[in-house]
N, C-alpha and C positions, 0 to 999 in steps of 0.2 A: 327680962331673963336673957342671958347671952344666947346668941344664935346656935352655938355648939349644943346647948341643951334642948333646943327646939328643932333640931335638924330633922327634916322629913325623911321617912324611910327610904324613899327613892334616892336621896342623897347619901344616906348611910351606906348604900350599896355602890356608890360612885367613887371616882378617883378623888384624891385629896385636893386637886386644884378646883374641882367643881364645888366641893364642900367649902373651901376657902372663899371662893367667889360669893357663894350664897351667904355665908356667915358674915363676911365683911359688909355686904349690902344690907343684910338684916339688922346688924348692930347699928349701922349708921342710920337706918330708917327708924329704929326704936328711939334713938337720940332725938330725931327730928319730930316724929309723929307719935311716939309712945308704942307700947306693946299692942299686939293685935293683928288683925287680918291685913291691914294696910302695910305693915312691916313685911309680912310674908309676900304680899303681892309685889312690893318693890324688890325684894330679894330674888323672886322668881323672874321678874322682868330683867334684872341685871344678869342673871344666870343665862337666860335665853339669848343674850347677845354673844355669848362665847360657846355655849353648849347646846346640845339637843338631846331629847329623851330617846333612848334606845331600849325598848322593852321595859324593864323595871329599874333602870338606872340612867344616869346622864353621862354623855361623852362629849369631848371637844368636837366642834363642828368640823366638817370636811376641810382639810387643808388649813386649819386654823382660822378659817374665815370668821370675821366678826360682823356684827350687825343684828338688828332685831329679826326674830324668826317668825313673828306673827303680828297681826294688827295691834294686839294689846301691848306687846313689848315696844312697838313703835309709837304708840299714842302718847301724847303729853299727859301728865298727871291729871286725873279728874275727868278725862274724856272716856266715855264708855267705848269698849272695843272687844271684839271676839278673841278668845284665846285659842291658840293652835295646840294647846295641851303639850307643849314641848317639842312638837314636830316642827322642823325647820321648813316652813312653807316657802321660803325664798331659795331653797336649795334647787339644784337642777333636777330635771325629771330622772336623769340617769342615777343621780345620788339617791333619790327617793326609791327608785326601782331596786338599787343595790341593797338599801336598808330593808326593803320588803322581802327581798330574796334571803337576806341574812336572818330575818325573823320568821321565814317560812310562810309568808302571806300567799295564799292560794289565788290563782287567777291574775297575778300581777302583770303578766305580759300583755294583757288586753286592757289594762287600766289607763285612764288619762292621768295627768299630773294631779288633778283635784281628787280623783278616786284613790290614787296612791296615798295622798295625804290623809284622807279619811280612813283608809285601811290601816295605816300606821298608827293613827290615833287609837283606833279600836284595839289593835294588837297590843299597844303600850298599856292601855287600861286593863286589858285581860291579864297581861303578865304582871303588872303591878298588884292587881287583886290577888293573883295566885301567890305571889311572893309574900304578901302581908298575911295570908292565911297559913303559911307554913312556918 
């Protein structure tokens, strides 16, 4: 099935360039591996090289920066790794703080970089869940 028909809801709420990146990677992965979870994982890994999850949608990384945003996006195929759930773990602490401020994360001024990453993951999950319910 073409990627356009399997577009996740977070990408339906995202800019066209994010959608295009995911669809192109998904369709290529389907040709190589077939339909299923692996094609979705490949597409999200490609997306995480140029975009980050902000609340319930995806946006270009700060300053157009490129590169993997978490261990899963950086790991070679077949190697198990943890997902950052769309949060750019390689971003600066200031960028993570600014994202937390934008999303209204409480207590952000006292958080370490790791705590900001976790708080952003939690807020992203919450906003995505609410968006899917409405």
